[in-house]
C-alpha positions as CSV (number, residue, x, y, z in Angstrom):
1,X,-46.4,25.5,49.3
2,X,-48.2,28.1,47.3
3,X,-51.1,27.2,45.0
4,X,-49.2,28.3,41.9
5,X,-46.2,26.1,42.8
6,X,-48.4,23.1,43.5
7,X,-50.1,23.6,40.1
8,X,-46.7,23.6,38.2
9,X,-45.5,20.6,40.1
10,X,-48.7,18.7,39.2
11,X,-48.3,19.6,35.6
12,X,-44.7,18.3,35.5
13,X,-45.7,15.0,37.1
14,X,-48.5,14.6,34.6
15,X,-46.0,15.2,31.7
16,X,-43.6,12.6,33.1
17,X,-46.4,10.1,33.4
18,X,-47.6,10.7,29.9
19,X,-44.0,10.4,28.6
20,X,-43.2,7.1,30.3
21,X,-46.7,5.5,30.3
22,X,-46.5,4.1,26.7
23,X,-43.3,2.2,27.5
24,X,-44.6,1.0,30.8
25,X,-48.0,-0.1,29.4
26,X,-46.5,-1.7,26.2
27,X,-47.4,-5.3,25.5
28,X,-44.7,-7.8,26.4
29,X,-44.6,-10.6,23.8
30,X,-42.1,-13.2,22.5
31,X,-40.4,-12.8,19.1
32,X,-42.6,-15.5,17.5
33,X,-45.7,-13.7,18.7
34,X,-44.4,-10.4,17.4
35,X,-43.8,-11.9,14.0
36,X,-47.4,-13.3,13.9
37,X,-48.7,-9.9,14.7
38,X,-46.7,-8.4,11.8
39,X,-48.1,-11.1,9.5
40,X,-51.6,-10.2,10.6
41,X,-51.0,-6.5,10.0
42,X,-49.5,-7.3,6.6
43,X,-52.6,-9.3,5.6
44,X,-54.9,-6.5,6.7
45,X,-52.8,-3.9,4.9
46,X,-53.1,-5.9,1.7
47,X,-56.9,-5.9,2.1
48,X,-56.9,-2.1,2.2
49,X,-56.3,-2.1,-1.6
50,X,-60.0,-3.2,-2.1
51,X,-61.4,-2.0,1.3
52,X,-59.6,1.3,2.1
53,X,-62.4,2.2,4.6
54,X,-60.9,-0.5,7.0
55,X,-57.8,1.6,7.6
56,X,-59.3,3.4,10.7
57,X,-60.3,0.1,12.3
58,X,-56.7,-1.3,11.7
59,X,-55.2,1.8,13.3
60,X,-57.2,1.2,16.5
61,X,-56.0,-2.4,16.8
62,X,-52.3,-1.6,16.6
63,X,-50.7,-0.5,19.9
64,X,-48.3,2.4,20.1
65,X,-45.5,0.3,21.5
66,X,-44.7,-3.4,21.7
67,X,-42.2,-4.9,24.1
68,X,-40.4,-7.9,22.6
69,X,-38.8,-10.1,25.2
70,X,-35.6,-11.7,23.8
71,X,-32.6,-13.6,25.3
72,X,-30.6,-10.4,25.1
73,X,-33.3,-8.4,27.0
74,X,-36.5,-6.5,26.2
75,X,-36.8,-4.4,23.0
76,X,-39.5,-1.7,22.8
77,X,-40.8,-1.3,19.2
78,X,-42.4,2.1,18.4
79,X,-45.4,1.5,16.0
80,X,-46.6,5.1,16.0
81,X,-45.0,5.6,12.6
82,X,-47.1,2.8,11.1
83,X,-50.2,4.1,12.7
84,X,-49.6,7.6,11.5
85,X,-49.1,6.4,7.9
86,X,-52.4,4.4,8.1
87,X,-54.2,7.4,9.5
88,X,-52.9,9.6,6.6
89,X,-54.0,6.8,4.2
90,X,-57.6,6.8,5.6
91,X,-57.9,10.6,5.1
92,X,-56.2,10.8,1.6
93,X,-57.8,11.0,-1.8
94,X,-58.2,8.0,-3.9
95,X,-55.5,9.2,-6.3
96,X,-52.9,9.2,-3.6
97,X,-53.8,6.0,-1.8
98,X,-51.9,3.7,-4.1
99,X,-48.5,5.3,-3.4
100,X,-49.2,5.5,0.3
101,X,-50.3,1.9,0.5
102,X,-47.1,0.8,-1.3
103,X,-45.0,2.7,1.3
104,X,-47.0,1.1,4.2
105,X,-46.4,-2.4,2.7
106,X,-42.7,-1.8,2.4
107,X,-42.5,-0.5,6.0
108,X,-44.3,-3.6,7.3
109,X,-42.0,-5.9,5.3
110,X,-38.9,-4.1,6.8
111,X,-40.3,-4.6,10.3
112,X,-40.8,-8.3,9.6
113,X,-37.3,-8.7,8.1
114,X,-35.7,-7.1,11.1
115,X,-37.7,-9.3,13.4
116,X,-36.6,-12.4,11.5
117,X,-33.0,-11.4,11.4
118,X,-32.9,-10.6,15.1
119,X,-34.7,-13.8,16.1
120,X,-32.1,-16.0,14.2
121,X,-30.3,-18.4,16.6
122,X,-26.7,-17.6,17.4
123,X,-24.2,-19.4,15.1
124,X,-22.5,-22.4,16.5
125,X,-18.8,-21.4,16.7
126,X,-17.6,-24.6,18.3
127,X,-16.4,-26.0,14.9
128,X,-14.6,-22.8,14.2
129,X,-12.9,-22.9,17.6
130,X,-11.8,-26.5,17.0
131,X,-10.4,-25.6,13.6
132,X,-8.5,-22.6,15.0
133,X,-7.0,-24.8,17.8
134,X,-5.9,-27.3,15.2
135,X,-4.1,-24.6,13.2
136,X,-2.4,-23.1,16.3
137,X,-1.2,-26.6,17.4
138,X,0.8,-27.0,14.2
139,X,4.6,-26.9,14.4
140,X,5.1,-23.4,12.9
141,X,3.1,-21.9,15.7
142,X,4.8,-23.7,18.6
143,X,7.6,-21.2,18.8
144,X,5.3,-18.2,18.8
145,X,5.3,-16.5,22.2
146,X,5.1,-13.1,23.8
147,X,8.0,-10.7,24.1
148,X,11.0,-12.2,25.9
149,X,12.9,-10.6,28.9
150,X,15.5,-9.3,26.5
151,X,12.8,-7.6,24.3
152,X,11.2,-6.1,27.3
153,X,14.5,-4.7,28.6
154,X,15.4,-3.2,25.2
155,X,12.0,-1.7,24.9
156,X,12.4,-0.1,28.3
157,X,15.8,1.3,27.4
158,X,14.5,2.8,24.2
159,X,11.6,4.5,26.1
160,X,14.0,5.8,28.7
161,X,16.3,7.3,26.0
162,X,13.3,8.8,24.2
163,X,12.1,10.5,27.4
164,X,15.6,11.7,28.1
165,X,16.0,13.3,24.7
166,X,12.7,15.0,25.0
167,X,13.8,16.5,28.3
168,X,17.0,18.0,27.0
169,X,16.0,21.6,26.4
170,X,17.7,24.9,26.5
171,X,16.9,26.8,29.8
172,X,14.4,24.1,31.0
173,X,11.3,25.6,29.4
174,X,12.7,26.4,26.0
175,X,11.2,24.6,23.0
176,X,14.6,24.2,21.3
177,X,15.6,20.6,21.1
178,X,19.2,19.4,21.6
179,X,18.6,16.4,19.3
180,X,17.3,18.7,16.5
181,X,20.3,21.0,17.0
182,X,22.7,18.0,16.7
183,X,21.0,16.9,13.4
184,X,21.3,20.4,12.0
185,X,25.0,20.6,12.9
186,X,25.8,17.3,11.3
187,X,23.9,18.1,8.1
188,X,25.7,21.5,7.9
189,X,29.1,20.0,8.4
190,X,28.5,17.4,5.7
191,X,27.3,20.1,3.2
192,X,30.4,22.2,4.1
193,X,32.8,19.3,3.5
194,X,31.2,18.5,0.2
195,X,31.4,22.1,-1.0
196,X,35.1,22.3,0.0
197,X,35.9,19.1,-1.8
198,X,34.1,20.2,-4.9
199,X,35.8,23.6,-5.0
200,X,39.3,22.0,-4.5
201,X,38.6,19.5,-7.2
202,X,37.6,22.2,-9.7
203,X,40.5,24.4,-8.9
204,X,43.1,21.6,-9.1
205,X,45.7,22.6,-11.8
206,X,46.2,20.3,-14.7
207,X,49.9,19.6,-13.8
208,X,48.8,18.1,-10.5
209,X,46.5,15.6,-12.1
210,X,48.1,12.1,-12.0
211,X,49.6,11.0,-15.3
212,X,48.5,7.8,-16.9
213,X,50.8,5.0,-15.8
214,X,52.1,2.8,-18.6
215,X,52.0,-0.8,-17.5
216,X,54.3,-3.0,-19.6
217,X,52.5,-5.6,-21.8
218,X,49.1,-3.9,-21.1
219,X,47.0,-3.1,-24.2
220,X,47.7,0.7,-23.8
221,X,51.4,0.1,-23.6
222,X,51.2,-0.2,-27.4
223,X,49.2,2.5,-29.1
224,X,45.8,1.8,-30.5
225,X,47.0,2.9,-33.9
226,X,49.6,0.1,-33.9
227,X,46.9,-2.4,-33.1
228,X,44.7,-1.1,-35.8
229,X,47.5,-1.1,-38.4
230,X,48.2,-4.8,-37.6
231,X,44.5,-5.5,-38.0
232,X,44.6,-3.9,-41.5
233,X,47.7,-5.9,-42.4
234,X,46.0,-9.1,-41.5
235,X,43.0,-8.0,-43.5
236,X,45.1,-7.5,-46.6
237,X,46.3,-11.1,-46.2
238,X,42.6,-12.1,-45.8
239,X,43.4,-13.5,-42.4
240,X,40.1,-12.2,-41.0
241,X,40.3,-14.0,-37.7
242,X,43.6,-12.3,-36.7
243,X,42.4,-9.0,-38.2
244,X,39.3,-9.1,-35.9
245,X,41.5,-10.1,-32.9
246,X,43.9,-7.1,-33.5
247,X,40.9,-4.7,-34.0
248,X,39.4,-5.7,-30.7
249,X,42.7,-4.9,-28.8
250,X,42.9,-1.6,-30.7
251,X,39.5,-0.8,-29.1
252,X,40.8,-1.8,-25.6
253,X,44.0,0.3,-26.1
254,X,42.0,3.3,-27.3
255,X,39.6,3.2,-24.3
256,X,42.4,2.6,-21.8
257,X,44.4,5.5,-23.2
258,X,41.3,7.7,-22.6
259,X,41.0,6.7,-19.0
260,X,38.2,4.2,-19.1
261,X,40.0,2.1,-16.6
262,X,43.5,1.6,-15.0
263,X,45.8,-0.6,-17.1
264,X,46.1,-4.2,-16.1
265,X,47.5,-6.9,-18.4
266,X,45.7,-9.7,-16.7
267,X,42.1,-8.8,-17.6
268,X,39.8,-10.9,-19.8
269,X,37.4,-9.4,-22.4
270,X,34.4,-10.0,-20.1
271,X,36.2,-8.2,-17.3
272,X,36.7,-5.1,-19.5
273,X,33.0,-5.3,-20.3
274,X,32.0,-5.3,-16.6
275,X,34.4,-2.5,-15.8
276,X,32.9,-0.1,-18.3
277,X,29.4,-0.7,-17.0
278,X,26.1,-1.0,-18.9
279,X,25.2,2.7,-18.4
280,X,28.3,4.0,-20.3
281,X,27.9,5.2,-23.8
282,X,30.8,3.0,-25.1
283,X,29.1,-0.2,-23.6
284,X,27.1,-1.2,-26.8
285,X,30.2,-0.9,-29.0
286,X,32.4,-2.9,-26.6
287,X,29.7,-5.5,-26.1
288,X,29.4,-6.0,-29.8
289,X,33.2,-6.3,-30.3
290,X,33.4,-8.7,-27.3
291,X,30.8,-11.0,-28.8
292,X,32.5,-11.0,-32.2
293,X,35.9,-11.8,-30.6
294,X,34.5,-14.6,-28.5
295,X,32.8,-16.1,-31.6
296,X,35.7,-15.8,-34.0
297,X,38.8,-16.0,-31.8
298,X,37.9,-18.1,-28.8
299,X,35.1,-20.0,-30.5
300,X,37.1,-20.7,-33.6
301,X,34.3,-19.5,-35.8
302,X,34.6,-18.8,-39.5
303,X,35.4,-15.2,-40.1
304,X,34.6,-13.3,-43.3
305,X,35.4,-9.9,-44.7
306,X,32.0,-8.7,-43.7
307,X,32.8,-9.5,-40.1
308,X,35.9,-7.5,-40.2
309,X,34.1,-4.5,-41.9
310,X,31.5,-4.7,-39.1
311,X,34.3,-4.6,-36.5
312,X,35.8,-1.5,-38.2
313,X,32.3,0.1,-38.1
314,X,32.1,-0.4,-34.4
315,X,35.6,1.1,-33.9
316,X,34.6,4.2,-35.9
317,X,31.7,4.8,-33.5
318,X,34.3,5.3,-30.7
319,X,36.4,7.6,-32.9
320,X,39.0,4.9,-33.4
321,X,39.7,5.2,-37.1
C-alpha cells in the first residue's frame, strides 16, 4: 500500500473512533441515579446566580453523554448542549448572564421532567381488561361475529364483477369503458324520452284535452253560483248555519269545476283538504272554510252573521263571488 493511501486510511479510522467514542465511553447509570445527577446540576446552576465564576468548574464535571439503562433498553442522553450553554455563560458579560442563566435553568428542568415522565411505572391495565371482558360478555354482544360464509361469497362475487367490468375495454388496450358507455346511453335515452313527451304535451290541441266529466250528485254537478245563491237565501232568513254550509259547497264546486281534483260524491271535507295539498295557493282558504264548517255544521256551534261574512270573504279570495 502506498504511504499516501495508508495516511488517508489512518485518518478515516481516527475520525470513526472520535465519532463513536463518546457513545462507547458514556456513563451507564440507572434512571434514579440520572435524576439525582440532574438535581445536583440544578442546585449548582442555582448557585451560579451568586457565584458565576463556578460555571467553568461545573462544565468540567458534566460528561458529554450519559447512558441511562431502562427496562426498554439503553438511552444515550447528549449533554453537550447544556455544557455549551454553561460555557457561553462563563464568558458572557454580567448584563447578559441573567437571561442565559434563566434559559439554563429551564433546560435542566425540562431534562428532569422528561426523566421523571419516562421513569413512571407502566399503568396497570388488568382492571381495564376485566371491565372490557365484562362488557363484551353481555347479551347484546353475544351475536357479534365475523363475516358469515354468505357474506364472504357475496363479497367475492362483487369483487369478481368489479374486475370483469374493469376488463371490458374497446380493443383490449383502449381506455374507453363499456360500463361508462352504458350509463351515457341510458342517460341520453331518458333525456330524449322526456323531451319527446314535453313537446307532444305542449303541441296537444285543445280539442284533444279530456273534457271534465260531470258526476251526478257531485258538488260540481250543480254550479257553484247555485250553491252561493242558496247560501245568500239562507242568510236573508238569518239561518247562518245553513248559509255557511251552502257557501262551503260553493267553494268545493268552484274548485272542482276548475280542475282542482276529479269529481267524487263520496269525499269528506278533510279529504278535499288533503287532495289540494298544503303547498297549493288555495290551501289556506279551503282550510279556513273547512274549520268553519266543522265548527258550525258538524259541531253544532252557534253561527252569527259575522261568521257568514267571514266565509264570503274567504270565497272572494278564490274569485268566487
